[in-house]
C-alpha positions as CSV (number, residue, x, y, z in Angstrom):
1,M,-113.1,-7.4,252.1
2,A,-111.0,-5.7,249.5
3,Y,-109.0,-2.5,249.9
4,H,-107.7,0.0,247.3
5,I,-104.7,2.2,247.9
6,I,-104.7,5.8,246.5
7,F,-101.6,7.9,246.5
8,L,-101.7,11.8,246.5
9,S,-98.5,13.1,245.0
10,Q,-96.9,16.6,245.4
11,V,-100.1,18.3,246.7
12,C,-99.7,22.0,247.2
13,V,-102.1,24.4,248.9
14,G,-103.4,27.2,246.7
15,Q,-105.9,29.3,248.7
16,T,-107.8,28.6,251.8
17,D,-111.1,28.3,249.9
18,T,-112.8,25.0,249.1
19,M,-110.6,24.2,246.2
20,L,-107.3,22.2,246.6
21,H,-105.0,22.1,243.5
22,S,-102.6,19.2,243.0
23,G,-99.2,19.5,241.4
24,Q,-100.6,18.8,238.0
25,S,-103.3,21.1,236.7
26,D,-105.6,18.4,235.5
27,T,-106.2,16.9,238.9
28,I,-108.8,18.6,241.0
29,L,-109.9,17.9,244.6
30,R,-113.2,19.5,245.4
31,T,-114.4,19.4,249.0
32,G,-118.0,19.6,249.8
33,Q,-119.5,19.6,253.3
34,M,-117.4,18.6,256.3
35,D,-118.3,15.0,256.8
36,P,-116.7,12.5,259.3
37,T,-116.7,9.9,256.5
38,F,-114.6,10.7,253.4
39,N,-116.3,9.2,250.3
40,I,-114.9,9.0,246.9
41,A,-117.5,9.3,244.2
42,Q,-115.3,8.5,241.2
43,T,-112.1,6.6,240.4
44,D,-110.8,8.7,237.5
45,T,-108.4,11.7,237.7
46,T,-111.1,13.9,239.4
47,L,-111.5,13.0,243.1
48,R,-114.5,14.5,244.7
49,I,-115.1,14.5,248.4
50,G,-118.7,15.1,249.1
51,Q,-121.9,13.4,250.0
52,P,-121.9,9.8,251.4
53,D,-121.5,7.1,248.8
54,T,-122.6,3.5,249.2
55,I,-119.7,2.1,247.2
56,Y,-116.5,3.6,248.5
57,K,-116.2,4.5,252.2
58,A,-113.0,5.8,253.8
59,V,-111.6,3.9,256.7
60,Q,-110.4,6.9,258.6
61,T,-112.9,9.2,260.4
62,E,-110.9,12.4,261.0
63,T,-112.5,15.6,259.7
64,T,-109.3,17.5,259.1
65,L,-107.1,16.8,256.1
66,F,-103.5,18.0,256.2
67,V,-101.7,18.4,252.9
68,G,-97.9,18.8,253.0
69,E,-95.3,19.4,250.4
70,T,-94.2,15.9,250.0
71,D,-95.8,12.6,249.1
72,T,-96.7,11.5,252.6
73,T,-100.5,11.1,252.4
74,L,-101.9,7.6,252.0
75,H,-105.7,6.9,251.9
76,V,-107.2,3.4,252.2
77,V,-110.7,2.9,251.0
78,Q,-113.1,0.0,251.5
79,T,-114.8,-1.4,248.4
80,D,-117.1,-3.9,250.0
81,T,-118.7,-4.0,253.4
82,T,-119.8,-7.7,253.0
83,S,-117.7,-10.1,255.0
84,I,-117.2,-13.5,253.3
85,Q,-116.9,-16.3,255.8
86,P,-114.9,-19.4,254.7
87,D,-116.7,-22.8,254.5
88,P,-116.7,-24.6,257.9
89,F,-114.5,-27.7,258.2
90,H,-116.0,-31.1,258.0
91,R,-117.4,-32.4,261.3
92,E,-119.2,-35.8,261.8
93,Y,-119.8,-38.1,264.7
94,T,-119.9,-41.9,264.1
95,L,-120.6,-44.8,266.4
96,I,-120.3,-48.4,265.2
97,Y,-120.5,-52.0,266.2
98,A,-118.0,-54.1,264.2
99,I,-118.3,-57.9,264.3
100,K,-115.6,-60.3,265.4
101,Q,-114.0,-57.9,267.9
102,D,-112.7,-55.7,265.1
103,V,-110.2,-53.1,266.4
104,L,-112.3,-50.5,264.6
105,N,-114.6,-50.7,267.6
106,S,-111.9,-48.9,269.6
107,S,-110.4,-46.5,267.0
108,E,-113.7,-45.2,265.5
109,N,-115.8,-44.9,268.6
110,F,-113.0,-43.3,270.7
111,R,-112.4,-40.9,267.9
112,T,-116.0,-39.8,268.1
113,G,-116.0,-39.7,271.9
114,L,-112.9,-37.4,271.9
115,K,-114.6,-35.0,269.5
116,L,-117.6,-34.8,271.8
117,F,-115.3,-34.3,274.8
118,S,-113.6,-31.4,273.0
119,D,-117.0,-29.9,271.9
120,A,-118.3,-30.0,275.5
121,Y,-115.7,-27.4,276.5
122,H,-114.6,-25.4,273.5
123,R,-118.1,-25.1,271.9
124,G,-120.1,-25.4,275.1
125,L,-118.6,-24.4,278.4
126,A,-115.8,-22.0,277.4
127,P,-118.1,-19.3,276.0
128,Q,-119.9,-19.3,279.4
129,I,-116.8,-18.7,281.5
130,K,-116.4,-14.9,281.7
131,N,-113.2,-14.9,283.7
132,K,-110.4,-14.9,281.2
133,T,-107.8,-16.5,283.5
134,L,-110.1,-19.2,284.6
135,R,-111.1,-19.9,281.0
136,I,-107.5,-20.2,279.9
137,I,-106.5,-22.5,282.7
138,T,-109.5,-24.7,282.3
139,G,-109.0,-24.8,278.5
140,I,-105.4,-25.9,278.7
141,T,-106.2,-28.6,281.3
142,W,-109.2,-29.9,279.3
143,S,-107.3,-29.9,276.1
144,W,-104.4,-31.9,277.5
145,V,-106.6,-34.5,279.2
146,G,-108.4,-35.0,275.9
147,K,-105.2,-35.3,273.9
148,W,-103.6,-37.7,276.4
149,S,-106.8,-39.8,276.4
150,S,-106.9,-39.8,272.6
151,M,-103.6,-41.7,272.6
152,L,-104.0,-43.9,275.7
153,W,-107.5,-45.3,275.7
154,P,-107.8,-46.5,272.1
155,H,-104.5,-48.2,272.7
156,E,-105.7,-50.1,275.8
157,F,-109.0,-51.1,274.3
158,G,-107.2,-52.2,271.2
159,H,-105.4,-54.7,273.4
160,M,-108.7,-55.8,274.9
161,L,-110.4,-56.4,271.5
162,R,-107.5,-58.4,270.1
163,T,-107.3,-60.5,273.3
164,N,-111.0,-61.2,273.1
165,Q,-110.5,-62.3,269.4
166,V,-108.2,-65.1,270.6
167,G,-110.4,-66.2,273.5
168,G,-108.4,-64.4,276.2
169,K,-109.2,-61.7,278.8
170,F,-107.7,-58.2,279.3
171,S,-108.1,-56.3,282.5
172,F,-107.0,-52.9,283.8
173,V,-104.8,-53.3,286.9
174,K,-104.1,-49.6,287.7
175,L,-103.7,-46.2,286.2
176,Q,-100.0,-45.5,286.0
177,F,-99.3,-42.1,284.4
178,P,-98.5,-41.7,281.6
179,G,-100.2,-45.1,280.9
180,V,-102.3,-47.9,282.2
181,L,-101.0,-51.2,283.7
182,G,-103.0,-53.9,282.0
183,K,-103.1,-57.7,282.4
184,L,-103.4,-60.2,279.5
185,E,-104.7,-63.6,280.3
186,L,-104.7,-66.1,277.4
187,P,-106.0,-69.7,277.3
188,A,-103.6,-72.5,278.0
189,D,-103.8,-73.6,274.4
190,A,-103.0,-70.2,273.0
191,T,-100.5,-70.2,270.1
192,P,-97.6,-67.8,269.6
193,D,-99.8,-66.0,267.0
194,H,-102.4,-65.5,269.7
195,H,-99.9,-63.8,272.0
196,I,-98.7,-61.6,269.1
197,L,-102.2,-60.5,268.2
198,A,-103.0,-59.5,271.9
199,L,-99.7,-57.5,271.9
200,I,-100.2,-55.6,268.7
201,G,-103.8,-54.6,269.3
202,G,-102.8,-51.4,271.1
203,F,-100.5,-50.0,268.3
204,E,-103.0,-51.2,265.7
205,A,-105.7,-49.0,267.2
206,N,-103.3,-46.0,267.2
207,Y,-102.5,-46.7,263.6
208,L,-106.1,-47.0,262.5
209,I,-107.0,-43.6,264.2
210,A,-104.2,-41.8,262.5
211,R,-104.9,-43.5,259.1
212,D,-108.6,-42.8,259.1
213,I,-108.3,-39.2,260.3
214,Q,-105.8,-38.4,257.5
215,Y,-108.1,-40.2,255.0
216,D,-111.0,-38.0,256.0
217,F,-108.7,-34.9,256.0
218,F,-108.1,-35.4,252.3
219,R,-111.5,-36.7,251.4
220,Y,-113.4,-33.8,253.0
221,D,-110.8,-31.1,252.2
222,G,-109.8,-30.3,255.8
223,L,-110.7,-30.9,259.5
224,Y,-110.7,-28.9,262.7
225,N,-107.5,-28.9,264.7
226,D,-109.0,-30.8,267.7
227,E,-109.6,-33.8,265.4
228,Y,-106.7,-33.5,262.9
229,G,-104.2,-33.2,265.8
230,V,-105.3,-36.5,267.3
231,A,-103.6,-38.2,264.3
232,F,-100.3,-36.8,265.5
233,G,-100.5,-38.2,269.0
234,N,-101.5,-41.7,267.8
235,R,-99.0,-42.0,265.0
236,I,-96.0,-41.4,267.3
237,M,-97.1,-43.9,270.0
238,Y,-94.7,-46.7,269.0
239,P,-91.6,-44.4,269.1
240,L,-92.9,-42.9,272.3
241,Y,-93.1,-46.3,273.9
242,T,-89.8,-47.4,272.5
243,Y,-87.7,-44.4,273.5
244,V,-89.7,-42.7,276.3
245,F,-92.5,-44.6,278.1
246,A,-90.9,-48.0,278.2
247,H,-87.3,-47.4,277.2
248,Q,-85.1,-50.4,277.5
249,S,-81.6,-51.4,276.6
250,P,-81.9,-54.2,274.0
251,K,-78.3,-55.5,274.8
252,D,-79.3,-56.1,278.4
253,P,-80.4,-59.7,279.0
254,E,-82.8,-58.6,281.7
255,T,-84.8,-56.6,279.1
256,W,-85.8,-59.9,277.4
257,K,-86.3,-61.9,280.6
258,L,-88.9,-59.5,282.1
259,E,-92.0,-57.8,280.8
260,G,-90.2,-54.9,279.1
261,G,-93.1,-53.1,277.6
262,D,-95.0,-53.5,274.3
263,P,-92.1,-52.9,271.8
264,V,-89.8,-55.3,273.6
265,N,-92.5,-58.0,273.9
266,F,-93.6,-57.5,270.3
267,T,-90.2,-57.8,268.8
268,K,-89.4,-60.8,271.0
269,M,-92.6,-62.7,270.0
270,I,-92.0,-61.9,266.3
271,W,-88.4,-63.1,266.6
272,M,-89.5,-66.4,268.3
273,K,-92.1,-66.9,265.6
274,G,-89.2,-67.3,263.1
275,G,-87.6,-69.9,265.3
276,W,-84.6,-67.7,266.1
277,E,-82.8,-67.7,269.5
278,V,-83.2,-64.8,271.9
279,F,-80.0,-65.6,273.8
280,N,-76.6,-66.9,272.8
281,A,-74.9,-69.9,274.5
282,D,-73.0,-67.6,276.8
283,G,-76.3,-65.9,278.0
284,S,-75.8,-62.7,276.0
285,V,-78.5,-61.3,273.8
286,N,-78.5,-62.4,270.1
287,L,-77.0,-59.5,268.2
288,D,-79.4,-60.0,265.3
289,L,-82.4,-59.5,267.7
290,V,-80.8,-56.3,269.0
291,K,-80.5,-55.1,265.3
292,F,-84.1,-56.1,264.6
293,Y,-85.4,-54.2,267.7
294,N,-83.4,-51.1,266.8
295,K,-84.5,-51.2,263.1
296,A,-88.1,-51.3,264.1
297,G,-87.7,-48.3,266.5
298,I,-85.7,-46.2,264.0
299,L,-88.1,-46.8,261.2
300,S,-91.1,-45.9,263.4
301,V,-89.4,-42.5,263.7
302,V,-87.9,-42.0,260.2
303,W,-90.9,-43.3,258.3
304,N,-93.2,-40.9,260.1
305,L,-90.8,-38.0,259.6
306,L,-91.1,-38.4,255.8
307,D,-94.8,-37.5,255.9
308,I,-95.4,-33.8,255.5
309,N,-98.7,-34.3,257.3
310,L,-96.9,-35.2,260.5
311,Y,-95.7,-31.6,260.9
312,R,-99.1,-30.1,260.1
313,Q,-100.7,-32.5,262.6
314,A,-98.2,-31.4,265.2
315,G,-99.3,-27.8,264.5
316,A,-102.9,-28.8,265.0
317,F,-102.1,-30.8,268.1
318,F,-100.6,-27.7,269.8
319,G,-102.9,-25.2,268.0
320,S,-106.3,-23.7,268.6
321,E,-109.0,-26.4,268.7
322,L,-111.6,-24.2,266.9
323,K,-109.4,-23.5,263.9
324,G,-108.5,-26.0,261.2
325,K,-106.3,-26.9,258.2
326,R,-106.7,-27.7,254.5
327,P,-104.7,-30.4,252.7
328,Y,-101.9,-29.8,250.2
329,Y,-102.1,-31.4,246.8
330,F,-99.7,-31.4,243.9
331,G,-101.3,-31.0,240.4
332,N,-104.3,-29.3,238.9
333,E,-108.0,-29.4,238.9
334,N,-108.1,-32.5,236.7
335,F,-105.5,-34.5,238.5
336,S,-103.9,-33.8,241.9
337,W,-101.9,-36.0,244.3
338,S,-100.7,-36.1,247.8
339,Y,-99.2,-38.7,250.1
340,G,-98.8,-40.1,253.6
341,T,-96.6,-42.6,255.4
342,F,-97.6,-44.8,258.3
343,F,-95.9,-47.3,260.6
344,N,-97.9,-50.3,262.1
345,T,-97.3,-53.5,264.0
346,S,-98.6,-56.7,262.5
347,I,-98.6,-60.4,263.2
348,L,-95.7,-60.7,260.7
349,G,-93.6,-57.8,262.1
350,P,-93.5,-54.0,261.5
351,E,-95.3,-52.6,258.4
352,L,-94.5,-49.5,256.4
353,Y,-97.4,-47.9,254.4
354,F,-97.1,-45.4,251.6
355,T,-100.5,-43.9,251.0
356,N,-101.6,-41.9,247.9
357,Y,-104.5,-39.4,248.0
358,L,-105.8,-38.8,244.5
359,R,-108.3,-36.4,243.0
360,I,-109.1,-37.3,239.4
361,A,-111.7,-35.3,237.5
362,G,-113.2,-34.2,240.8
363,R,-113.4,-37.7,242.3
364,F,-111.4,-38.8,245.4
365,Y,-109.4,-42.1,245.6
366,N,-107.1,-43.6,248.1
367,L,-104.3,-46.0,247.1
368,Y,-101.8,-47.6,249.4
369,F,-98.8,-49.8,249.2
370,K,-97.2,-51.6,252.1
371,Y,-94.0,-53.5,253.0
372,G,-93.4,-55.6,256.0
373,F,-90.5,-57.4,257.7
374,P,-88.9,-59.7,258.8
375,F,-91.4,-62.0,257.2
376,K,-92.9,-61.3,253.8
377,N,-95.8,-59.0,254.1
378,N,-96.4,-56.9,251.0
379,G,-99.7,-55.5,249.8
380,L,-101.8,-52.8,248.2
381,G,-105.3,-51.5,248.5
382,L,-107.7,-49.1,246.7
383,S,-110.6,-47.2,248.3
384,A,-113.2,-45.3,246.3
385,P,-115.9,-43.3,248.1
386,D,-119.0,-42.0,246.4
387,I,-119.1,-44.8,243.8
388,V,-122.9,-44.3,243.7
389,K,-124.1,-41.1,245.4
390,T,-127.6,-39.6,245.6
391,K,-129.3,-37.3,248.1
392,R,-130.3,-40.3,250.3
393,F,-127.6,-42.9,249.5
394,N,-123.9,-43.3,249.2
395,L,-121.9,-46.4,248.3
396,L,-118.2,-46.7,249.1
397,G,-115.9,-49.6,248.0
398,Q,-112.5,-51.0,249.0
399,V,-110.3,-53.9,247.8
400,D,-107.1,-55.1,249.5
401,F,-104.5,-57.6,248.1
402,W,-101.5,-59.1,250.0
403,S,-98.7,-61.5,249.7
404,Q,-97.7,-62.9,253.1
405,D,-95.7,-65.7,254.6
406,F,-97.8,-68.3,256.5
407,Y,-101.2,-67.1,255.2
408,G,-103.4,-67.2,252.2
409,F,-103.6,-69.4,249.1
410,F,-99.9,-69.8,248.1
411,G,-99.3,-66.8,250.3
412,K,-101.8,-64.6,248.4
413,G,-104.9,-63.0,249.9
414,I,-107.7,-60.6,249.1
415,A,-110.4,-58.6,251.0
416,V,-113.4,-56.9,249.4
417,S,-115.8,-54.6,251.2
418,S,-118.6,-52.1,250.5
419,T,-119.9,-49.5,252.9
420,M,-123.4,-48.0,252.5
421,E,-124.7,-44.8,254.0
422,F,-128.5,-44.3,254.1
423,N,-129.6,-40.7,255.0
424,V,-132.7,-40.9,257.2
425,A,-133.0,-37.3,258.3
426,S,-131.1,-34.0,257.9
427,G,-127.5,-34.9,258.7
428,F,-128.4,-38.3,260.2
429,N,-127.2,-41.5,258.5
430,I,-127.4,-45.3,259.0
431,L,-124.1,-47.1,258.1
432,T,-123.6,-50.6,257.1
433,Q,-120.4,-52.3,255.9
434,I,-120.1,-55.9,254.6
435,G,-116.9,-57.5,253.4
436,Y,-115.2,-60.8,252.9
437,K,-111.5,-61.6,253.4
438,T,-109.4,-64.7,252.8
439,K,-106.9,-65.9,255.5
440,G,-104.2,-63.4,256.2
441,Y,-103.4,-60.2,258.1
442,L,-105.4,-57.1,257.6
443,A,-105.1,-54.3,260.2
444,G,-107.6,-54.7,263.0
445,K,-109.3,-57.7,261.5
446,T,-109.2,-61.4,262.5
447,T,-106.6,-63.4,260.5
448,R,-109.2,-66.0,259.7
449,D,-111.1,-66.0,256.5
450,G,-114.8,-65.0,256.5
451,L,-117.1,-62.1,256.7
452,F,-116.4,-58.8,258.4
453,G,-118.2,-55.5,258.7
454,Y,-120.2,-53.2,261.0
455,I,-123.4,-51.3,261.5
456,G,-123.5,-47.8,262.9
457,I,-125.0,-44.4,263.0
458,N,-123.6,-41.1,261.8
459,Y,-124.4,-37.4,262.2
460,D,-122.9,-35.0,259.7
461,F,-122.7,-31.6,261.5
462,N,-122.3,-29.7,258.2
463,K,-125.7,-30.8,256.8
């Protein structure tokens, strides 16, 4: 809806007839019939106020026009009565079954479940609640239950899936706000690596949700706040555990003797994997372990703070669920770039990801680099959606490379996968992914070599 502004300068009243003369003799205002709508027939130096016109309609409806001696009159006219609605944000619902207890079973399916939970109220129940106070209270409660669940349950089921991968059992003991008390039971022959995998499954699920939401945010040029904000809650889970939910003093020997929460247990198991001592001969905590614990915690905060998307996701997390956001790119129509930073826990220690979102000649690509410590764990990966795209079929591809201690052929590894989408009806798709990886760590996947993938269904709300 466009508006034009017209200034009337130094207008003087001549007589009380139907002719009004402006300060300059060549500008004439002729009034016609008294009409509650002022219409401007022309846009040159002659302004006629007369019969209704379909092009220019005045906003004000007063029938009396006061003309003073100074330039105090401002008229705003509307040039188009057609309201242009912005394109809706992308919305899809996906359910998958991934083989070999892949942690994607938790991250992807809970992501869809949480969107449906949000829709049930904000797009279903809320419009039916006529009492404004009740609608506001119910909405706030519903929203916070959903956001808390979006962080908690993927984490807990991530533990369960990784525990199942190594032949163990994970059970829920009790709900203990703000979290859940869970129990890990591993086989008697479980290796230290098995213990680490069971521990990291929770934070892996949080990382995968944040990573995949941000990927879709850039691929589809925006998401609704109720989905985009979920990335914020999941990406800050490690620092929340470290400094809030399970805060411990790393210099206190009791911290390392007892079950001190996921960050403590994770750093302890990684430290022991390297054959390093937890305690000194006098019973004090190894100072290098304290430094390692603090380094992981600090980087989980700082590395996230470097990502501009963190702040926009925070705005979405606390914002209106039915609104959305668009991504920021640097560049032009032919080449544009943006980035993201992520923290993850792996079997080789903490990982730092630097992810690039690229649009080249209208095509979207995703390129990441990663660095891990204290063991060597470096890598990169490239994802390309829409390699082959027709009305009924879409092919996506991804390749990952890594150089890691303890794994791979001379420490090198690779994973290759393709995902196919088959459209079977308006908006409905069948998904299949097939991939192969060599031995090594790839987020959410088994460390063994072999096939991986999933089958699933998808509904694209925008189609």
